[in-house]
N, C-alpha and C positions, 0 to 999 in steps of 0.2 A: 410516246415512249419516255420513261424517266430520264432526266439529265444527270444521272449518276451511275457509277459502276461500283457496286458494293463487293468487298472482299471479306470473307468470313473464315475463321478458324475455330476449331473446337478443342476443348480440354475435358477429359473424362476424369471425374473425381473417383476415389476408391470405392464409394458406395454406388457408382453407376450414373449419378447425375452429371449433366454436361454444362460447362461454361462456354459461352460463345463470345468471340471477339470479332467485331464488325467495324469496318471503316469504309469511307467513300460515300456514305449516305447522308450524314448530318454534319453541319458546321464546317463546310468546306473552305471557308476563308481562314480558319485557324491553321497554324503550322502543322498541327496534328490533332486528329479527333477520332476517338474510338468509343464504341458502345459495348460495354460488358454486360452480359445477361446470364443469370442463373435463376431458373424457375421464372417467376414473373418479375423478379427484381432486375432493374436496368439502370446502369450508371453511365452517364455521358462524361467523358474526360476530354478536355481540350487543353492544348498548350500553345502559347505564343511567346516568341522572344523578339525583343526589339532589334532592328538591324544595326543600331548604333548605340554606343555606350552612353550612360547618363552622367556626363561629366567625368571627372578624373577619379572614379571609384576604384578601389583596390579589393573589392569583394564581389561575391555573386549576389545580385539583388533578386533573389528567388522568393516568390510568394505562392503558397499553396492554400487553396480554399476548397472546402468541402461543404456542400449544402444539401439538405433533404427537402424536396418540394412536397408540401402538404397535399397538393392536388394529385401527385403521383401515388399517394396512399389513400386517396378518396376522402381526405379530411380538409377542414377549414381551420386556419390558425385561430387560437383563442385570444390573440392580442386585440387591443382596441381597434387597430387599423384593419384587422383581419387579413394581414398579408405577412409574408416572411420578413423578419427584421434582422437584427444582428445575430451572428452565429451563436447557437447555444453552446454550453460547455461541452456537450457530447460531440458536436460538430467540430469544435476547436480541437478536441482530443484526437479526432480522426485526422484533422489537418496535420497535427504534430507527428503522428506515427508515419504518415506518408512523407512529410518533409524530412524527417530524420534519416530515412534511407535513401531518398532521392538526392539530397544536397551533396554528399560525398562523391556522387557519380558524375558530376560535371567537372571539366578541366579546371584546375586551380587558377588559370589565367583567363578564364571566360567570365567577363564582367558585364555582360549584357543582360538587361532586365528580362526575367523569365516569369511568366504567370501560368500556373497550373490550376485549372478549375475542374472540380469533380462534382457532378450533380446527380443526386438520386432522382431520376425522372419517373420511375415506376417502382412501387414497393411490393414486397411479398412478405407476409407476416412470418413465414417459415425460414426466411433468409436474413442473415445479419450482413448488411452492406459494407460495414467497416472492413471486413475481410477481403473485399473486392476492390477497394478504393485505390490501393497502391498498384495493383495489377492494371487497372484502367489507366492510371497516370503514366506508368511505365510504357504501356503499349502505345499511348499517344505520342510520347517522346521518341519511341523506337521507330515509328513510321514517319517522323519529321526529319528535317535536315539540321536540327539543333544538335550540337555536339553533346554526346551522352554516352557514358561508359556502361550502360545497361545491356540487356534488360535486367530488371529485378522483379520480384513479386513478394507479396505477403499473403499468408494464410492464417486462419485460426486453427489451432490444434487443441483439442479438448479430450480429456480422458473421462469417458462416460460409462458407468457400470464396469469399470476395469479395462475398457477398450479405447485405444486412441482413435480419434476421428478427425477428418479434415473438413472444415467449414460445416459443422453439424447443424441440424435443424434448431431453430430458436427455442422450441419447447424443451429440447433435450439438454440445452446448456445449463439449465438450473440444477441438473443432477451432476454436473462435472466437478471433479475434485482437482482438475488442472484445466485452466482456461488461458491460453497464450495466443498472442499475435506474434508471428515470427516472420521477419523479413530477410531476404537473402538474394545473392546472385546465384548463378549456376555453380559457382566454386565455393562460396563460403557464406556463413550466416553473418548478417550485419546489424540486426535489430531484433530485440525480444522485449515484449511487455505483456504483463498479465498477472493473474492471481491464482493461488493454489490453496489447498486445505492442508497445510503443514506437511508437505511432501519432502522426500529426500532429494539430495543433490543428483543422485544417479537417475531418479525418476524424471527430473526436470530435463537433464541432458538427453534422455531417451526420447522425450516428447519433441525437443528441438530437432533432433536428428530425423525423426519421422516427418516433421513438417518440411524439412529441407528437401526430402525426396519428392514431395508433392510440388514444391516450388520449381524444381528442375524441369518438370513437365510444362509448367506455365511459362517459364523462360523460353523453352524450345518453341512453343506455339507463337510467342511474340516474334521470335526470330524468323519463323516461317511467314508470318503476316508481313513483317517489314520487307522480306525478300521480294514480295509481290507489289510493293509500293515504290514507284520510281523515285519519288522525292527523297526517300531515306537512304538511297544508295550512295549519294555523295553529300557528306556533311558540309555545312556552310563554313567558309573560311573566315577567320577573324585575326586581328593583330595579336601575335604572340609576344611574350616577354622577350625583349632584346637583352641577351646576357652579355655581361662584361666579365669574362673569365678571369682576367687579371685582378680586377677589383674583388671578385668573389673569393679568389684564393688568398689575397692579401688580408681580407677581413677574417677569413677562417683562421689564418695563422695568428692574427693579432688577438682574436677573441676566444678561440676554443679553450686554451689552457686556463685562461683567467676565469671563464665561465665554469669550467670543471672544478677549479679550486674554490670558487664562491659556493658552488653547490655542495662541495664536500665539507665546507666549514661548519655546516649544521646550524646556521642562524635560525633560531626559532621564531623570529618576528617577520611577518610578511613585509612590513615597512622596511625593516632592516635589510632584508634580501633585495628589495626593490632598489634601495639606495646603493647596495654593493654592486649590483649588476649595472646600475646607472653610472657608477664610477668607471666602468670599463667602456661603456658606449660613448659617453660625452667627450672625453679627451681624444678618442680615436676619430670621432666625427669632426672635431675642431681641427685636428691635424690634417685630415683629408681635404677639408674645405680650404685650409690654408694653402695646400699644394694645388688644389683645383677648385676654384670658386664656382665652376660650372657643374660640380658634382651632382649627380642625380640622387637626391636624398631618399627618395622612395626606394630606389634600387638598393642603396646602402642599408636602409632599414630592413629590407627583405633579406639581404645577405647576413646582416647582423643577427636577426631573429633565427635564421637557419643555423648559424654557427653556435649561438648560445644554446639553442635547443639540443644540438648534437652533443655539446659539452656536458650538459645536465644529464641527458639520457645515458650517455656512455658511463658517466660517473655512477649512476644508479645500478647499471648492469654489472660493472666491474667491482665496485666497492660494496655492493649489497646494502646501501644505506640511502637515506632520503635527503631532500632539500633542508628539512628542519632537524636533521641528525638522527631521526628515528630509524629503527630496524624496519625491514620490509613489512613485517607482520604487526608492528607495534601500533597501538591505538593512542591517540592523543589524550592528555589528561582530561578527566571528566569530573564535573561537579554538578549537583542538581539540588533542587529544593521544591517542595510542594506546599500548597496552601499559602503561596506568596501573596496572592491578591484576596483580601478578606471579603470583597464584594462579589466575587465569582462563585459559582456553584462548585467549581473545581479548577485548580490552576497548577502549573508546573513551570519551573525555570530550568532548562537543560542547556549546559554549556560543555562543548567538546572542543578543546583547543581554542581556536579563534572563531568558532561558530556557535551562535547562541539563539535559542528559541524561547520566547515567552508565550505559553499556550494556555488558553482558557477553555472551560467547558461550561455551557449554559444548558439547563434542562427546562424544556417547555412542555406545553400540552399538545394535544392532537391538532389544535388550531394553529400551531406553529409549524406544522409540516410543510415541506417545500412542494410547490405544485410543479409537476413534470408535464410539459406539453410540447411534444415533438411530433414530427410527421409519423414516426413509427410507434411511439409509446405515449401514454398519458397516465397520470396517476399522482401519487404522493410519495415523498421520501421523508422518513423520520430520523435520518442520520446524515449530517452534513459536516464537511471539513473545509475550511477556507484558509488559504495560505497567503500571507502578505509579505512583500519583499521591498521595504522602503529603501530609498537611495542611501540614507545615512548608514545602513548596515555594511556598506562597502566604502564609506567615507566619501561619497559622491553627492553632487547636487543635480537632481532631476525633478521635473514637474511630476506631481502625483496625479496620474491619469487613471487610477483604478487598476485592477488585475489584468495583466496581459496573458498571452498564451503560455508563457513559461510558468507564471504563477498558477494558472489553472491546471497545467500538467503536473507540477510538483504536488499541488493539493490533492489531485486525483490519486497519485501513487500512494500518498499517506492515507487517504481515505480507504482505498482498497485494502491496505495493510491492516488497519484497525477494524474495519468492517468484519473481518474474519473471526474476531474474538468477541464481538458484541453479543450480549445475551439475547434470548428470544423476546418477542413482544410480551409474552406472559411474565417474563422475569423483569422486563424493563418497560414500563408504561410511558416513558418520557420521549419526547422529541429531543434529540441531542445535537447540539451544534458545537463543534470544536473550531477554534480560531488560533492559528499559529502566526505570531508576528516575529519575523526574523530581525534581531537587534544587532547581530554581528554575523558576517559571512566570510568564511574562507574555506570553502569545501563542504559540499553535501548538507545544505540546509534542509533539504527534504527529508533526509534521514534523521536529522535532529528533530524535525517535526513529528516523525513517527514516535521517537522516544519520549518527547515531551507530551505528545497526545496520549500515549499509553499511560503515563504517570498521572496526567491530569484527570483521566477517566477514573483511575483508581482513587484519586484524592476526592473526586465527586461522589464516590460510593457506588458507582455503576459496577455491577457484578460481572466484569469481563472474565472470559474463560482463562486467559493467560496474559502475561506481559509480552509486548512486541518491541523489538529493537530493529534498527536498520543500519547498514554500513555501505559505503561506496567504495568499490574496488577499482583499481587502475592497472594498466599494463604498459610496460616498455619492452619492446622487442627489437633486436637487431636483425634487419632483413637479410644481411649477408651471412652472419654466423648462426642465426637461429636462436641465440641466447636471449633469455627474457627474464624480467623481474615482475612479479605480481605484487601490487602495492595495496595494503589495507588502509582504509580510512584516508582517502586521498585529499590533498590540499587543492585549492583552486588552481594553482600553477601546475600541479601534477595532472589535473584533469585536462588543462589546455595543451600540454606538451605530450600527453600519453596517447596510447593506441586504443584505449578502451575506457568506457565509463559504465560500470556495472553496479547498479544499486540493488541490494538484496535485503529483504525484510523477513523476519520470522520470529517464531517462539522457540522455546527449548526443544520442541518436538520436530520442527521443520520449517520450510519456506512457505510464506503466505503471499508474497508479491515480489515482483522484480521489474527492472527496467534496464535494458542493456543497449548501448550503442558501441559498435566496433568500427574503428576508423581505418583498419588495414584489411587487406585481402588474405584469406587463407588461415584464419584463426582455427587451430585444431581443437578437436573435442577434448584432447588431453589437457591443453591449457585452460579451457573453459571449466573442466572438472576440477582442476587444481585451484582455480580462482574461487569456485563455489565452496570448496572445502576450507580454503583459507578464510573466506567470508564467514563461514559457520563459526570458526574459532573466534573471530572478531565479534560476531553477533552475540555469542555466549558471554564473552568478556563484558560487553556493554550491558547485557542483561544483569550481570552480577553487580556492576556499578550502580545500575538503577535500583536494584533490590536493597542496596544499602540505605536508600532514601525512602522507598516504599515498595513493599513486596506483594501485598495483597490489597484488594479494594477495601476502602474504609468501611467499618461496620455500620456506621450511621451516616445519613445524609447531613449536609450542613444545615444549621438551624434555619437559615433563610431560604432553603430549597423548598419549593412547593411540594406538599405531600400528595400522594395519589391513592385512590381507592377504586376498585372495580366491583361492580355488582350486576346481577342479571335480573331483569324483570320480564314478566310475560309480555308477549308481543301486543296483546290487546290493550296494555296500559301505556304504550309508547306515546300515542296521541294525547292521552290525558296528562302525562308528564310535560309534554311540549306545550300543549294548550293551543287555542286558536291564535294563529299568527305568531306563535312562540311566546305568548304572554306569560304562561305559567312558568316555563323554564327561565325566562328572563327575570321574573320576580324572585324565583328561588336564588338565582345568582346575585341579584341585588341585595336581598335580605341576608344572605350568608357569606358574601364576599368570596364564594367559591366559583370555580369554573366547572360547568356540567356539560358533558358531551354524550349524546345518545346515538348509537348506530344499530341498525337492524341486521343481524347476522344469524343464520341457522335457526330461523323462526323464533329468535329471542331478541330482547332489547338489551344491548350491551352498554352499560352506563359507566363512564369514566368521570371521576370527580377529582379535582385538584384544588387544594387549599393551602394557605400559608401556615395554618395552625390546626390542631386537633379539634378545637371548639367549633371552628367554622366548618370543618370537615363533617363532624357529627351532626351539626345542624342541617347541612345539605342532605346527608344520608337519611335523617329522620323525616325531612320534608318529602323526599322521594318515596320512602317506605309508607308514609301516610297515604300516598296516592296509589302506589303500585305493588306494595308487598302483599303476598298471599300466604296466610298461615296454612300449615300443612297438618292434616289429621295425624295424630300419633306423636307429634313433636312437643317438647317441653319448652315453656317460655317463662321468663321472669316478668311477671305482670305487676301492675300497680292498681290497687283497689280505687275505683273511681266513685262508686256509690254503694250504699247498703240498703237493701229492701228486706221486708219480712220473710220473703221466700228465697233470698240469696244475695249475692253481691255481683256487681258488674266490674269486671277486671279488664284493664287495657293491656293486651298482650303485644301490640305493635302500635306505633303512632296512628291514631284514628281507627284502630281495630279493637272493639270491646266485645267480650263474651260473657255469658251468664255462668257464674259459678253457683249452682243451686245449693241450698243449705244442706241438702243430703250428700253433697260431694265435697263438703268442707272438711269433714273429719269422719273417722270410723265410728265415733260416738254419735248417738242421736242427740241433735241440738234443738232446743226450743226456739232459740234466737241466736243472732250473731253478736249480740252485745258482749263485749269483753273478749271476743274471739278474733274479730277483724276490725280494723280501723281504716277510715278513708286515708289514702296516701301510702298505706303499708304496701311493701313489695313482697310478693309471695311467688313461689314456683307453682305453675299449673300445667296441666296437660290438656291438649285439645282433643276431645273425645269424638266430636262429630261436627259437621257443617250441614245445617238443614238445606236440603236441595231446593226447596221452594222459597224460603225466606233468606237464605244465606247467613242465618244467625249461627254463632259459635257456641258449642256446649263444652264447658270446661270442667275439670276435676282436680281437686287438690289431694284428696285422700288416696288416689291410686299411686301417688308418689311417696306415701307415708307407710311405714312398717305397720302391718296389721297386728294389734295386740293379742297376746295369747290368753286363752280362757283360764281363769283361776283354778288351781288344782283343789280337789276335795280332800277330806281328812284321811282317806285311804290312799291318797296319792294318785287317784284316777283323774284323768283329765275330764 
């Protein structure tokens, strides 16, 4: 008999498919372990929390890891070691969407290390596992004794062929004009991330509401599962904050009005505001320490932060103004510049308030495409966006360790936004890499990246369909009165003390991407809709400011941008152009300084040629034509006379392709010889009449392209 007792619950999706939640069979040493299954896709989520705190930390040390096992998909990793290594960008992005909804669900005074591990142990090509990861993590937490204010869940909602669907099949997602991951509790939405095809605000809210209804069923199933697990019925005890109500009240009375007044003063400098708030805190702390040298300074700092936060928030709601003196809907001053870096193929400098992005565009060949090798997918990507956030952008000193999860998440949001307006492969043969380096940061550097990236693409001459801008929205709401203020283009401080961080990107026509984190329970659809409409006004304003610098893609590529040319050759010539061991194509590239790439598609050879100048480009084209071009009967060619014989002339109509222009086909007149009629090296227009099926020789004519002379009229006017 097995030494386990499995408990299983089922969730039925709107299309009839079933998700199962199972616990009690795997990973029993973990504080909580659940296997979530949909089709053949299976995710194992485990949670463990340390029984003691890691020193005197005053935060939640939560780590969320998501990993896809190649073996579960029947694949072997393509890395040198042939084993799973560091998390891919895709896996990190899944970690982030799970972390963002789980983290607010723990008690604020719970400071014990928590590790959530989600592993794709079996893959199904029809199922996207990222939509199941948060459900698995929440279920594992719900059946544990770890303090947790869930359950929560996340689903993918997509609009496909005009119909909203929950966790649609992978093949159908490509047709979606709305593709969102929505996270929520049973009561309210807490997280939204995804992309859209220029949709309206109302359409987005409708999709979020539809997703929330599906999440409610998933939350209920987790509650039913937890009810049958003994461990989850009593949550573990831990030391709570010991409150000093007298100190708390004294700090509130001493700080609140001062913080309110500093916030109302409208100091436009981040450093100036920091100094002004510090002028409140420092003397108060000194006074309290003088009275009581044993003062708990951590407790004081907590009370001070709470009083300062309340003063600032109340000021915003009552005065309808901001920390830096702006109106609620006002956007910070914007200035921008393109073609700032002469060595880049495209560049833009975008500054909004105290946030600045310097963004470059580099255009490469197909050889520069990014290799994608994950458990679920493999292939190539010809559009990349990388976001860098150096420490000096906030005036700090930190070691440069490469991009972290935040940088990857911000870059992904910007990439999703700009991807929506990129031209098709036929319109854009280049591999495109955008790099955003944040030089100053005080609020919404990811949105500055979207704006700078859009402008840099246009500066590079990429024929994007439209300009894209982005804006970060905030919210301050009084829980008791229900009064609220929606803030456009939030500062870093406003993000920290606010109830919502809602990033929206779009064109003039509509929304293309979003990322929303809500820090309070019960955000209404009314407030969300108001925030979206206010975001649209701000987005359009920013687009207008961007248009003052550059409104349409540059008509010409930069002089140093590699030129491209595409041509088709018959399938039978592919091997001849490549040559044995690639010798022929390598020699062509060496002789012409061009890059030549050949792919076989649709029974044809698709040749892409990249060169830094037209001379090299034409040389490569001629070399390939000499091998693979096939003249077509009935076509007219500008040929060059190569030799003259008594019976006619041999004319080169393509590199390496000569045809006979018989003396009878040179002119409508009867010619005894070609002397004085044609010369070697002369260029003439000829038509290909026929190709001999046995010998492959070309028969040309010049006279068929010439007007036939009229017969001279006789004396009676008769023809």
